[in-house]
N, C-alpha and C positions, 0 to 999 in steps of 0.2 A: 504493500500500500504506500510506503514511503521509504526514503533512504536518509542517511545522516546528512545534516545540513552542511553544505560546502560553501566556499566563498562565492562561487559563481551563482549558486542557487540563492544565497542571501542577497547578492547584488541585484538579481532580477526581482526578488520579492521586495526590495527596497525601492527600486526604480518605479515600480507600479504605483505605490502610494504617493511617491513624489509627483508623478504625472497627474494622478487623480486629485492631489491637493491643488495643483495648478488648475485643474478642471473646475473645482469648486469656486475658486477665485474668479476665473474667467466667466464661468456661468453666472455668477452674481453680477459681474460688471455689465453683462449684456441682457439682463433679465427684463429691462424695459424695451429692448429692441426686438425681441423675439419670444414668443410664448413657449413654455417648457416642452410640451409634447411635439411641437413643430421643430424645436431645436434638436430633440432626440431623433426625430425622423430624418432631418437633414444630416445630422452627424453620421448616422449609419448608412444612409443612402450614398453620401460622398465616400465613406470608407469602403463601401462595396465597389464603387467605381475604381478606387485605387487598387483594390485587391484583385479585381477580375483579370488583369493581365498576368498576375502571378499564379493564379490557380482557378481560372474560370472554367476549366474542364470539369471541375467537380459538379457542375450543375447540368451536365449532359444527361440525356434521358436514360442512358445505360449506366450511370454513375452508381457506385455502391451506397451513397448516402440515402437513396430512396428506400433501401431495405430497412433502414432504421429512422425513417422520417419522424416518427412519433417522439423518439428520444431527442432528436435534433430540435424538434418543435418546442419541446419542454425547455431545453437549454436556451433556445432563442427567446422564448417568451420571458423567462426569468432574467437571464443575464443581459440580453440586448434590449428587449422591449419594455421591461418593467423597472429594473434597477435604476437605470439612468433617467427614465421618465420621472420616477419618484424623487431622484436627486435634484433635477432641475425644478420640479414643482416645489420642493422644500426651499430652494434658494429664492423663491419669490417672497417668502416671509421671514426667512432666517438668514443669519450671517454665515459666511464660509467657515469660520472657526466653529460656530455652534453646530453647523451641519456635520463637520468632520468629528467633532467631539461626541455628539450623540451617536454617530456612526461607529465610534470606537467601541461600542458594545459588541461589535462583530465577533471578537474571539469567544465571548461568552456564548453567543448564539451558535458559533461553530461547534463548540464542545457539547452544548445541549442537543443540537440537531444530530450530531454524530452519535450521541449516546441513545437518544430516544427514537430516532428515525432509522439509523443505520446500525445500531447495536455496538458502536465503538465504546471502549472504556475510557474513562477520564482518569489519568494518572495524577499522583500527588504533585509531580513536577509541573504538569499542565495547570493544575489548580493554583499553585504558588506563582507560576508565571503569569496567570491571568490577574492575580491580585497585584503583582508588581507593575504590570502594564497599566492597569486601571488607576493605580496611585500616580503614575506618571501623567496620565491623562488628566486626573484631578488637579495636578499641579499647574498644568497649562490652563485648564478651565478657570482656576481660582486666581491665576497670576500670582501665586504665592501667598494669597490672602484667604484665610478660612471664611471671613465675613462675605467676600464676594461669592464664594462657592455656595454659601447658605442662601444668598439672595438671588440665585439663578432662577429664572422663570422660563418655562418652555412655551414656545409658540407653535402654531399649527405645522410649520415647516419642520420642527424637531420631531413631531410624530411621524411625518412622512419619511424622514430619513431613518427613523427607527424601523419602519416597515421595510425600507430599502435594505437595511443591514440584515434583516431576517431573510429576505429574498436572495441576497448575495451569498449568504452562508449556505443556503440550500443549493444554490447554483454551484458553488465551489465543491460541495460534496458530490453532487451528480457529475461534475467535471472530472473529479478524481476517480470516480467509480466507472467512468465510461469505458475504460479499458476492459473491465470485467463484464459490463452490461451490454457492450457492443463489440464483441471480439472480431466481428467481420470488418470493422472499420479501422484496423491498424494502419492500413495504407493511407487513409484519410488523416488519421491522427498524427502520423509521422510528418505530415506537411502542415505546418501551423496555419498558413494562409488558407488552405483548403478546409481545414477544420473550423476556422473562424467563419469562412463564407457559408459553410453548411449550417451554422447557427444563425448567421446574419439573414439568410434568405427567409427564415421563419420569423425572426425577431422584427424585421422591417415590416412584415405584414401586420403584426400586432401594433407596432409603432404607428403605422398608417391609420389603423382603426382609432387609436387614441387621438391622433392629430385631427382626424375627421370629426370626432366628437367635440374636440376643442373648437373647431371652426363652426360646427352646427350650433353650439351653445353661445356663440358670440365672444369667445375668449381668444380668438386668433389675433396674434400680433406679428407683424413683419415690417421692419423698418431698416432696409439694407443700407449700409454705409461702410466706410473703410474699417471702422472698429469691429463691426460684426464680421467682415470678411477675414480680418486677421485672427479674430477669435475662432472662427470656424476652421481655419487652416491649422491652428494649434490643436484644437479639440479632435479633429479627424486624425492627424498624424500621431499625436502624442497619446492622450488618454484613450482614444478609441482603438487604434491599431497597435502601437508599441506596448502600451500598458497591458492590453489583453494578451498580447504575445508573451510578455514577461510573466504575467500572473498565471496563465495557463501552464507554462513550462515549470514554473516554480511550484505550483500545486501538485503537478504530476510527480515532481522529484521529492518534495518534502512532505506532502500530504496536506489536506485541508486544515487540520487542527493546528499544526505548526505555522502554516502560511497565514492563518487568521490573526496571529499575534503581530505580524508585520503591518496589518491594517491600522494598528494603533500608532504608527508613525505618521499617519495622515494629519491628525490635529497638530502635531509638532511642526510638520512641514508647512501646513497652512498658516500657522502663527508666524513662522519665519518668513514665508513668502509675502505675508501681509505687511511686514515691517516697512518695506519701501513705500507702500501705499499709505499706511497710517503714520509714517514718520517716526516710528519708535525704534529704539535700540534693543538688541538682544539682552535679556536679563539672566540672572543667575538661575532662576527657576526653569528656564528653557534647558540649560545644561543638566540640571538635576532630573528633569522630566525625561530627557534623552537617556540618561544613565538607567533610570527605572524601566523605561520601555524596552531598551535593548537588553537589560537584565532579565526581563520577563521572557524575551525571545530566546535568550541563551539557556535559561533554566528549563523552559518548556521543551526545547528541541534536543537537549542532551539525551543520549542513550544510556 
């Protein structure tokens, strides 16, 4: 199910949260220019166009993916069509830091879904690692002040990202188990672009349904300009294609439970990336949070 954590695996599982932290900030910056479900549809539609020259053959009529279309449809609906739609919806009413902080509950959901849905055991190391990582997140959330942590108030966007964290946890487990549940797809799985396209083709369909509902209910927003174009370029290449490539390979190597702890790097990366925008300097609590979060990763991943 998983192998010991290597430097290369850790690098990929670190790069993905870094790109997704940038996604949260950029998504917040353009939330007045484009509605969330439309943004998600455009993100993956453009990503598909980029990937087609690399592995478009996987969509042919005689392709092996149609043998397991139900499994790909489930992966696409969860990881492509739902998670990011909920993320962009959350950014309409919540800040990037709050969104990634609430989303940092992901390691807990990873462990719980693994235990109660897939029968995986929760080791003492994983439990201790979860506590260390959550303490690191609490440090970022409180900015080193217990009073600020106690005064925290959740907004609707925070609940949306909580739902997104649960969706992503389930997606990651299904992704990790796909080698066992879809043994005939090894050739597709060995080609990361083909494997992503196989999920994309179904996820885009669900994204189109959500975007259509957004338009029908009068919530459609589309104000194209240079800022939106630059944001789309980053979102498509970074968070959509590269981050999914890194996360998929990292989950395959380390397993979803260990990979889930790396998601707690997102709040820290989001806080640090927000510094140029907010005009703040890094603080001591950022360093302490980093030590706790990385400590949780190291403890949970040791054999």
